[in-house]
C-alpha angles and dihedrals in degrees: 000000000000089000088054090052091049094047093052094044093043092060096052104073094057086053094054091048088051092051091052088051091049093047092051092048090051092048088055099042091114097038111117114243095003118154114210124234125237132188134235122200122192127184111223136180110252108236093198094059117089110228117241139166114298094001094137112157091000088087094048129083131190120246111208121199130177117220134186124236108219096186111141117258126226118270123249120205112228100159087217105137091217093057114092136172134195119229113210124353123351147090135231113231123226131179120237133175086262097049137269121344135185131231141168089209106108096175094128134171138181123254125223088261091056098256121144107236145163116262085264092060098255116143117251108223124227130197089276100034128274119014106233127186107216091208116018096189092050091045089054092046093048094041131242121255125189113191127217091258090052101259110152114213138172110195108320092331119103109216099181147301125266110243110232121181136184126218117214096215111025091184083079092068124095132197122254099179127257087067091291124137136195135186120264115253113276087006110175101217140124121237115207126195109232106222093180108034122167107241127176117205116213093026135100128202108239127217114281090224115126098210096193093050090047092052092048092051091047091055090048092051093048088054092050090048094050090047087053092050092051092049092051090050092048092049092047092052091051092051090052090051087051095051090047088054092048091056093066 
């Protein structure tokens, strides 16, 4: 009986975490370049529990870890010359106050001083540093072209080349918000500069969240959670009756 209570209650916290993950995924379903979260649950022996006869799962605990799904999202055509999307592996590099960060969100713009930036004003880095347009009005009049290899042009003038990097082990990346990523501390990875990336101008990479699949899983988890609640309530009532019998 006690074992049953433990089993039912032990499975509920991971369900709550998974519900939080799904809710966050659904909230960012339309966020450009967003990578959905997943959850990994591992059953581990609890080293702090003394083994005893018929202990079973009473000496186990559940280890819950969040993971990131880096599968590429589909491309959405915008026809905006400052929108770019990466096909295949790779990350754009932006400069923040805390250092360089990585993103798949190519929804760029030009600041008043002519710097190519993210929508939040972070400079987008090129092979030689910030990408700066000498004359913004002239660039708009002549048109802005971004080639497949990342070369940024206005008319016949080359302004710069987008810096695109590849991370050898993307599991070492962590989310910072605003579709920005950074390497974990002491991450043992190799960062490679992509000389010939595959870039599409006038496109944006959509979130890789499948809204229908997430909603179906949310409903399934809700049913399992309610079943566990009912099981705990039923076992609790049974224990109360046993205690009442024991008093006579």
